[in-house]
C-alpha positions as CSV (number, residue, x, y, z in Angstrom):
1,X,0.5,-68.0,-87.8
2,X,0.3,-67.7,-91.6
3,X,1.2,-70.7,-93.7
4,X,2.6,-70.7,-97.2
5,X,5.2,-69.0,-99.3
6,X,5.6,-65.6,-100.9
7,X,6.6,-66.7,-104.4
8,X,4.9,-69.4,-106.5
9,X,5.7,-70.5,-110.1
10,X,3.6,-72.7,-112.3
11,X,5.6,-73.4,-115.5
12,X,3.1,-75.5,-117.4
13,X,0.0,-73.4,-118.1
14,X,-2.1,-73.7,-121.3
15,X,-5.7,-72.7,-121.7
16,X,-7.3,-75.8,-123.3
17,X,-9.8,-75.8,-126.1
18,X,-13.3,-77.4,-126.0
19,X,-12.9,-81.1,-126.2
20,X,-15.0,-84.3,-125.9
21,X,-18.7,-83.5,-126.1
22,X,-17.8,-79.7,-126.3
23,X,-17.0,-79.7,-122.6
24,X,-15.3,-76.3,-122.0
25,X,-11.7,-76.5,-120.9
26,X,-10.5,-74.1,-118.2
27,X,-7.6,-73.6,-115.8
28,X,-7.3,-71.7,-112.6
29,X,-5.0,-70.6,-109.8
30,X,-6.3,-71.2,-106.4
31,X,-4.8,-69.1,-103.6
32,X,-5.4,-69.6,-99.9
33,X,-4.5,-66.9,-97.4
34,X,-4.4,-68.3,-93.9
35,X,-3.0,-65.0,-92.4
36,X,-4.7,-62.2,-90.7
37,X,-4.1,-59.5,-93.4
38,X,-5.1,-59.2,-97.0
39,X,-2.6,-60.6,-99.4
40,X,-1.6,-58.3,-102.3
41,X,-0.5,-60.5,-105.2
42,X,1.4,-59.6,-108.4
43,X,0.6,-62.1,-111.1
44,X,3.1,-62.3,-114.0
45,X,2.6,-64.3,-117.1
46,X,5.6,-65.6,-119.1
47,X,5.2,-66.6,-122.7
48,X,7.3,-68.5,-125.3
49,X,7.2,-65.7,-127.9
50,X,6.1,-62.5,-126.4
51,X,7.1,-60.2,-123.4
52,X,5.8,-61.0,-119.9
53,X,2.7,-59.2,-118.6
54,X,1.7,-58.4,-115.0
55,X,-1.4,-57.5,-113.1
56,X,-2.4,-57.4,-109.4
57,X,-5.0,-59.2,-107.4
58,X,-5.8,-59.7,-103.7
59,X,-6.9,-62.5,-101.4
60,X,-8.6,-61.3,-98.2
61,X,-7.4,-62.6,-94.8
62,X,-8.4,-66.1,-93.9
63,X,-10.0,-66.7,-97.4
64,X,-9.5,-68.6,-100.6
65,X,-9.7,-67.1,-104.1
66,X,-9.9,-68.9,-107.4
67,X,-8.5,-67.0,-110.4
68,X,-9.9,-68.5,-113.6
69,X,-7.5,-67.7,-116.5
70,X,-10.3,-67.4,-119.0
71,X,-12.4,-64.9,-116.9
72,X,-12.0,-61.2,-117.4
73,X,-13.0,-60.6,-113.8
74,X,-9.9,-62.5,-112.7
75,X,-7.4,-62.0,-115.5
76,X,-8.6,-58.7,-117.0
77,X,-7.2,-58.1,-120.4
78,X,-4.5,-60.8,-119.9
79,X,-6.5,-63.8,-120.9
80,X,-4.2,-66.2,-122.8
81,X,-5.0,-67.6,-126.2
82,X,-6.4,-71.1,-126.3
83,X,-3.5,-73.6,-126.7
84,X,-0.9,-70.9,-125.9
85,X,2.0,-72.2,-123.7
86,X,2.9,-69.9,-120.8
87,X,3.9,-69.9,-117.2
88,X,2.4,-68.1,-114.2
89,X,4.3,-66.5,-111.3
90,X,2.7,-65.2,-108.1
91,X,4.5,-62.8,-105.8
92,X,2.7,-62.1,-102.5
93,X,3.5,-59.6,-99.8
94,X,2.4,-62.2,-97.2
95,X,2.7,-66.1,-97.2
96,X,0.0,-67.8,-99.2
97,X,-0.6,-71.4,-100.4
98,X,-1.2,-71.7,-104.2
99,X,-2.2,-74.4,-106.6
100,X,-2.8,-74.7,-110.3
101,X,-5.7,-76.7,-111.8
102,X,-6.7,-77.5,-115.3
103,X,-9.8,-79.1,-116.7
104,X,-8.5,-80.9,-119.8
105,X,-11.5,-81.8,-121.9
106,X,-9.5,-83.3,-124.8
107,X,-9.3,-86.5,-122.7
108,X,-11.8,-85.5,-120.0
109,X,-9.2,-85.0,-117.2
110,X,-8.7,-82.6,-114.3
111,X,-5.5,-82.3,-112.5
112,X,-3.8,-79.9,-110.1
113,X,-0.2,-79.2,-109.2
114,X,1.3,-77.2,-106.3
115,X,4.1,-75.5,-108.3
116,X,7.5,-74.3,-107.2
117,X,7.6,-72.0,-104.2
118,X,10.1,-70.0,-102.2
């Protein structure tokens, strides 16, 4: 049995700048595929002042994948600007479990949130 949902939305994304002691900020989407088939995932980024952009990713069966929003290998040419407010939507062809995490160096915090899912 595969656990999770096919649509996940994370409305509060923002790639943080360097902060205290020049600790680099970062954010990521962590996706777990508990099913027996590879999950094909469409990632859409929504912005406050520009058109949405989309790209595709995969998570192999019974695996976890971390998509770092500041890494070209994960986000390609769609890396957001530091401090830019945006939202992330995942649409998967099979149920997955997803979570958003941000290392916030301005106050040296790290937090995660499960997001909205259907």
